[in-house]
C-alpha positions as CSV (number, residue, x, y, z in Angstrom):
1,M,34.1,17.3,-35.0
2,L,36.2,18.0,-32.0
3,F,39.4,18.7,-33.9
4,A,40.6,18.4,-37.5
5,R,42.0,14.9,-38.0
6,M,45.8,15.1,-38.2
7,S,47.3,13.8,-41.5
8,N,50.7,12.6,-40.1
9,P,50.1,11.9,-36.4
10,T,52.8,10.8,-34.1
11,A,51.7,7.8,-31.9
12,K,51.2,8.6,-28.3
13,S,50.6,6.3,-25.3
14,V,48.3,7.0,-22.4
15,F,48.3,5.0,-19.1
16,V,44.8,4.9,-17.7
17,S,43.2,3.7,-14.5
18,V,39.7,3.4,-13.2
19,A,38.3,1.5,-10.2
20,E,34.6,2.2,-10.4
21,Q,32.0,1.2,-12.9
22,S,30.9,4.8,-13.4
23,A,34.5,5.8,-14.1
24,D,34.8,3.0,-16.6
25,E,31.9,4.4,-18.5
26,H,33.2,7.9,-18.3
27,V,36.7,7.2,-19.5
28,A,35.5,4.9,-22.2
29,A,33.6,7.8,-23.7
30,V,36.9,10.0,-23.4
31,I,38.8,7.2,-25.2
32,R,36.3,7.1,-28.1
33,A,36.4,10.9,-28.3
34,V,40.2,11.0,-28.5
35,R,40.5,8.2,-31.0
36,A,37.8,9.6,-33.2
37,V,40.1,12.5,-34.1
38,H,43.5,10.9,-33.3
39,P,43.3,7.1,-33.7
40,H,47.1,6.7,-33.1
41,V,46.8,7.5,-29.4
42,H,47.0,4.2,-27.5
43,F,45.5,3.5,-24.1
44,R,46.5,0.8,-21.7
45,G,46.1,0.3,-18.0
46,F,43.5,-0.8,-15.4
47,A,40.3,-0.8,-17.5
48,G,36.8,-1.9,-17.1
49,P,34.7,-3.7,-19.7
50,Q,33.5,-0.4,-21.4
51,M,37.0,0.9,-21.7
52,R,38.1,-2.4,-23.3
53,A,35.3,-2.1,-25.8
54,A,36.5,1.4,-26.6
55,G,39.9,-0.1,-27.5
56,C,41.9,0.2,-24.3
57,K,44.3,-2.6,-23.5
58,C,43.7,-4.0,-20.1
59,L,46.3,-4.9,-17.5
60,E,43.6,-5.8,-14.9
61,D,40.0,-4.8,-14.2
62,L,39.9,-3.0,-10.9
63,T,36.2,-2.2,-11.1
64,A,35.4,-5.5,-9.4
65,E,37.5,-4.3,-6.5
66,S,35.8,-1.1,-5.9
67,A,34.9,-0.3,-2.3
68,M,33.5,2.6,-0.3
69,A,33.3,3.7,3.4
70,V,34.3,0.9,5.8
71,A,34.8,-1.6,3.0
72,A,37.8,0.4,1.8
73,F,39.8,-0.3,4.9
74,K,39.9,-4.0,3.9
75,K,41.6,-3.1,0.7
76,I,44.9,-1.6,2.0
77,P,47.1,-4.7,1.5
78,W,45.7,-5.2,-2.0
79,A,46.3,-1.5,-2.8
80,M,50.0,-1.6,-1.6
81,K,50.6,-4.6,-3.8
82,L,49.0,-2.8,-6.7
83,M,51.2,0.2,-6.2
84,R,54.3,-2.0,-6.6
85,R,52.9,-3.4,-9.8
86,V,52.3,0.1,-11.1
87,S,55.9,1.2,-10.4
88,A,57.3,-1.9,-12.1
89,H,55.0,-1.4,-15.2
90,L,55.9,2.2,-15.6
91,A,59.6,1.3,-15.4
92,E,59.2,-1.1,-18.2
93,H,56.9,0.9,-20.6
94,Q,57.0,4.4,-21.9
95,Y,53.9,6.7,-21.5
96,N,53.3,10.2,-22.6
97,L,50.4,10.8,-20.1
98,A,48.5,9.1,-17.3
99,L,44.7,9.6,-17.1
100,T,43.1,8.6,-13.8
101,S,39.4,9.0,-12.8
102,D,37.8,9.3,-9.5
103,S,38.8,7.0,-6.5
104,P,41.4,9.5,-5.0
105,A,42.4,7.1,-2.2
106,L,43.8,4.8,-4.9
107,H,44.7,7.2,-7.7
108,L,46.7,9.9,-5.7
109,P,49.2,7.3,-4.6
110,M,49.3,6.0,-8.2
111,A,49.8,9.5,-9.5
112,K,52.9,9.7,-7.2
113,R,54.3,6.7,-9.0
114,C,53.6,8.2,-12.3
115,Q,55.3,11.5,-11.5
116,K,58.4,9.5,-10.2
117,A,58.4,7.7,-13.6
118,G,58.2,11.0,-15.4
119,V,54.7,10.6,-16.7
120,P,52.4,13.8,-16.3
121,V,49.1,13.1,-14.7
122,M,45.6,14.3,-15.6
123,F,42.9,13.6,-13.0
124,F,39.3,13.4,-14.3
125,I,36.7,14.0,-11.6
126,A,38.7,16.0,-9.1
127,P,39.3,14.8,-5.5
128,Q,36.7,16.4,-3.3
129,T,39.2,18.0,-1.0
130,W,36.8,20.9,-0.5
131,A,34.7,18.4,1.5
132,W,37.4,16.9,3.6
133,G,39.7,18.7,6.0
134,P,42.1,20.0,6.8
135,P,42.4,21.1,3.1
136,N,46.0,22.5,3.0
137,W,48.0,19.2,3.1
138,R,45.4,17.5,0.9
139,N,45.7,20.2,-1.8
140,K,49.5,20.2,-1.5
141,R,49.5,16.5,-2.3
142,V,47.2,17.0,-5.3
143,R,49.4,19.9,-6.5
144,A,52.5,17.8,-6.2
145,R,51.0,14.7,-8.0
146,V,48.6,16.0,-10.6
147,N,49.4,18.2,-13.6
148,R,45.8,19.0,-14.5
149,L,42.4,18.5,-12.9
150,A,39.3,18.0,-15.1
151,C,36.5,19.2,-12.8
152,I,32.9,18.3,-13.0
153,W,31.6,21.2,-11.0
154,P,32.2,24.9,-11.9
155,F,32.8,25.9,-8.2
156,E,35.7,23.5,-8.1
157,V,37.8,25.5,-10.6
158,P,38.4,28.7,-8.6
159,Y,38.8,26.6,-5.4
160,F,41.7,24.5,-6.9
161,Q,43.2,27.4,-8.8
162,K,43.4,29.3,-5.5
163,A,45.5,26.4,-4.2
164,G,47.8,26.7,-7.2
165,I,46.4,23.6,-9.0
166,D,45.8,23.7,-12.8
167,A,42.0,23.0,-13.1
168,T,39.4,23.2,-15.8
169,Y,35.7,22.7,-15.9
170,V,34.6,20.0,-18.3
171,G,31.0,19.3,-17.1
172,H,29.5,16.4,-15.3
173,P,29.6,13.2,-17.5
174,S,26.2,12.2,-16.2
175,F,24.6,15.1,-18.0
176,D,25.6,13.5,-21.4
177,R,23.9,10.3,-20.6
178,L,20.8,11.9,-19.1
179,S,20.4,14.2,-22.0
180,Q,20.0,11.2,-24.3
181,I,17.0,9.9,-22.3
182,S,13.4,11.1,-22.6
183,P,10.9,9.9,-20.0
184,D,8.2,7.8,-21.6
185,A,4.7,9.1,-20.6
186,S,3.0,5.8,-21.2
187,A,5.5,3.9,-19.2
188,M,5.2,6.5,-16.4
189,Q,1.5,6.0,-16.4
190,S,1.8,2.3,-16.3
191,L,4.1,2.6,-13.3
192,R,1.8,4.9,-11.5
193,G,-1.5,3.0,-12.1
194,D,-3.8,3.9,-9.2
195,A,-0.8,4.5,-6.9
196,D,-1.3,7.4,-4.4
197,P,1.6,8.1,-3.8
198,L,4.2,6.3,-5.9
199,I,7.6,6.1,-4.2
200,T,10.8,5.1,-6.1
201,I,13.6,3.5,-4.2
202,L,17.2,3.8,-5.2
203,P,19.2,1.5,-2.8
204,G,22.7,1.8,-4.5
205,S,24.9,-0.1,-6.9
206,R,27.0,-2.1,-4.4
207,S,26.0,-5.1,-2.3
208,H,27.3,-3.6,1.0
209,E,25.5,-0.4,0.4
210,I,22.3,-2.2,-0.3
211,S,22.7,-4.3,2.8
212,E,22.9,-1.2,4.9
213,I,20.4,1.0,3.2
214,L,17.6,-1.0,1.6
215,P,16.2,-2.4,5.0
216,G,15.8,1.2,6.2
217,Q,14.1,2.2,3.0
218,L,11.7,-0.7,3.3
219,E,11.0,0.3,6.9
220,V,10.0,3.8,5.7
221,I,7.7,2.3,3.0
222,A,6.0,0.0,5.7
223,A,5.4,3.0,8.0
224,L,4.0,5.2,5.1
225,R,1.6,2.4,4.1
226,K,-0.2,2.9,7.4
227,H,-1.1,6.4,6.2
228,F,-1.7,5.7,2.4
229,A,-3.7,2.7,1.5
230,K,-2.9,3.1,-2.2
231,L,0.9,3.6,-1.7
232,Q,3.0,1.7,-4.3
233,A,6.8,1.5,-4.5
234,V,9.3,0.4,-7.0
235,I,12.9,-0.5,-6.5
236,V,15.4,0.4,-9.2
237,V,18.0,-2.4,-9.6
238,A,21.5,-1.0,-10.6
239,G,22.5,-4.2,-12.3
240,E,22.6,-8.0,-12.2
241,S,25.5,-7.9,-9.8
242,V,23.3,-6.6,-7.0
243,R,19.9,-8.3,-7.9
244,A,20.7,-11.3,-5.7
245,K,21.3,-9.1,-2.7
246,I,18.1,-7.2,-3.2
247,D,16.1,-10.4,-3.7
248,E,17.6,-11.8,-0.4
249,I,16.5,-8.7,1.5
250,L,13.1,-8.8,0.1
251,R,12.6,-12.5,0.9
252,N,13.1,-11.5,4.5
253,A,10.8,-8.5,4.3
254,D,7.0,-8.4,5.0
255,E,5.3,-9.6,1.9
256,A,3.1,-6.5,1.9
257,V,6.2,-4.3,1.7
258,R,7.8,-6.0,-1.4
259,P,8.1,-3.3,-4.1
260,R,8.3,-4.1,-7.8
261,L,11.7,-4.4,-9.3
262,I,12.8,-2.5,-12.5
263,E,16.1,-2.2,-14.2
264,G,17.7,-0.1,-17.1
265,D,18.6,3.5,-17.7
266,Q,15.2,4.3,-19.4
267,E,13.2,2.4,-16.8
268,R,15.0,4.3,-14.0
269,A,14.3,7.7,-15.6
270,D,10.6,6.7,-16.0
271,A,10.4,5.5,-12.4
272,I,12.1,8.7,-11.1
273,C,9.9,11.0,-13.1
274,A,6.8,9.2,-12.3
275,A,7.4,9.2,-8.5
276,D,5.9,11.6,-6.0
277,L,9.0,11.0,-3.9
278,V,12.3,9.2,-4.2
279,L,14.2,7.5,-1.4
280,A,17.8,7.6,-2.7
281,T,21.2,6.4,-1.4
282,S,24.0,8.9,-1.5
283,G,26.0,9.4,-4.6
284,T,25.7,10.3,-8.3
285,V,22.2,9.0,-8.5
286,T,21.0,12.0,-6.4
287,L,22.2,14.2,-9.3
288,E,20.1,12.1,-11.6
289,V,17.0,12.6,-9.4
290,A,17.7,16.3,-9.2
291,Y,18.2,16.5,-13.0
292,W,14.6,15.1,-13.3
293,N,13.4,17.6,-10.6
294,T,11.9,14.9,-8.4
295,P,11.7,15.5,-4.6
296,M,14.0,13.1,-2.8
297,I,15.1,12.0,0.7
298,V,18.8,11.0,0.8
299,M,19.7,8.1,3.0
300,Y,23.1,6.5,3.9
301,N,24.2,4.2,6.8
302,T,27.9,3.9,7.1
303,N,29.6,2.4,10.1
304,R,28.8,4.8,12.9
305,V,31.7,3.8,15.2
306,L,34.3,4.6,12.5
307,Y,32.5,7.8,11.6
308,Q,32.6,9.0,15.2
309,L,36.2,8.1,15.6
310,I,37.5,9.3,12.2
311,G,34.9,10.7,9.7
312,R,33.5,13.5,11.8
313,H,37.0,15.0,12.3
314,L,37.6,15.0,8.6
315,I,34.4,16.2,6.9
316,R,34.4,20.0,6.3
317,T,31.3,20.5,4.2
318,P,28.0,21.0,6.1
319,Y,26.3,19.0,3.4
320,L,26.9,15.5,2.1
321,S,24.5,15.0,-0.8
322,I,25.2,16.3,-4.3
323,P,22.1,18.5,-4.5
324,N,22.8,20.2,-1.2
325,I,26.5,20.6,-1.9
326,V,25.8,22.2,-5.3
327,A,23.1,24.5,-3.7
328,G,25.1,25.3,-0.7
329,R,22.1,24.8,1.5
330,D,19.5,22.3,2.7
331,M,17.5,21.8,-0.4
332,V,16.7,18.1,0.1
333,P,16.7,16.2,3.5
334,E,19.8,14.1,4.0
335,F,20.0,11.5,6.7
336,M,23.7,10.7,6.6
337,P,26.3,9.5,7.1
338,Y,24.1,7.3,9.3
339,Y,20.8,7.3,11.1
340,T,19.7,5.5,14.2
341,S,16.0,5.5,13.5
342,T,13.8,5.8,10.4
343,D,11.1,7.7,12.3
344,P,12.4,11.2,11.3
345,I,12.7,10.0,7.7
346,V,9.0,8.8,7.9
347,Q,8.0,12.2,9.3
348,Q,9.7,14.1,6.6
349,A,8.1,12.0,3.9
350,L,4.7,12.5,5.6
351,E,5.1,16.2,5.8
352,W,5.7,16.4,2.0
353,L,3.2,13.7,0.9
354,Q,0.4,15.2,3.0
355,D,0.9,18.7,1.4
356,R,1.6,18.4,-2.3
357,S,2.3,22.1,-2.5
358,K,5.5,21.4,-0.6
359,L,6.5,18.7,-3.2
360,D,5.8,21.2,-6.0
361,A,8.0,23.8,-4.2
362,V,10.9,21.2,-4.0
363,R,10.5,20.4,-7.7
364,A,10.7,24.1,-8.6
365,D,13.8,24.6,-6.3
366,L,15.5,21.6,-7.9
367,K,14.7,22.9,-11.4
368,A,16.1,26.4,-10.7
369,T,19.2,25.1,-9.0
370,I,20.3,22.2,-11.3
371,N,19.2,23.2,-14.8
372,P,21.7,26.1,-15.1
373,L,24.5,23.6,-14.2
374,V,23.7,21.3,-17.1
375,K,26.6,21.2,-19.5
376,T,26.9,18.4,-22.0
377,G,30.0,17.3,-23.9
378,A,32.1,16.2,-20.9
379,P,33.9,13.4,-22.9
380,Q,34.9,15.7,-25.7
381,N,36.0,18.4,-23.3
382,V,38.2,15.9,-21.4
383,A,39.5,14.6,-24.7
384,R,40.5,18.1,-25.7
385,E,42.5,18.5,-22.5
386,V,44.1,15.1,-23.1
387,L,45.2,16.0,-26.6
388,K,46.5,19.3,-25.3
389,M,48.7,17.6,-22.8
390,L,49.9,15.2,-25.5
391,G,50.8,18.1,-27.7
392,L,48.3,17.1,-30.3
393,A,46.0,20.1,-30.1
């Protein structure tokens, strides 16, 4: 048990906000962990379906409004209206703590409103100011608006503490989910069949991502099939919300390049582990592929004009994919934030697939780099910090 259950608890109220499906999942686990030892803590705010199922009262579900890259620019009027609603709500209701997760473009302005209302803020999944520059004013803003950061990477703690920000390492929440999954050997064999090689495609969890990335991934498959007669590919569907977009793209693709579709956490793990190579979009899914020690090529195709005008002046880190950021070096090839041709991607894939010793070396490198970082119990660790801030632990 995380803490001893308190005999005469005092009710506390926590304002919460998430805007991504993954954050909905992570914060729902935190809510369950808090309420397991202190059921009189009440949660209310902008919640997704999993948080609602965990007992959070919902003002509105923002997970349907999530946006990345260029799509985020279209959300500015909506976000300004939302900030006014947050200020009005905080003026009418008393909260002991605000818990926000991820989406710093939305949640740092929201944290400012919370501070103005006298509500301390805990930010779970720290803003990646170490990746965006210049860092000084960004960290100054975090320091002014956030009372405590719950960091998912150990290297973030000394970085934020050096900037005068209270930070603690809680572990990456994906490790808890992944640790509950065991690849199924028979399912992996069924996926492979006589494939030589088997390539698993992870095109993303948002329609606009898939529109930009999946066509390029299919181009790579088509080119590789000219070299490998027995090549087979599978596409992992992130959910029903994007299946229609994937079906639409596949209908317009060459029939010979239409991979099999699979869906589900277990099925995704089986497909990743069975694969010789994964073509992955950028994001948390690259951590999952690294967790299973499968070689990958990371692809992302954002708006190149906006990147040249704005993005290239802001990005500080030399790496953009999670495995390379964690390793601090080029461990897996990343073709981001955009690519103008799939030819270099095909050449990289050929280099690996035609020399299996190189694939084995990548697997060993991923294992040596990622396995020491695996720390489970993130929801319980965050819950402990929440209860500390509420004065209940």
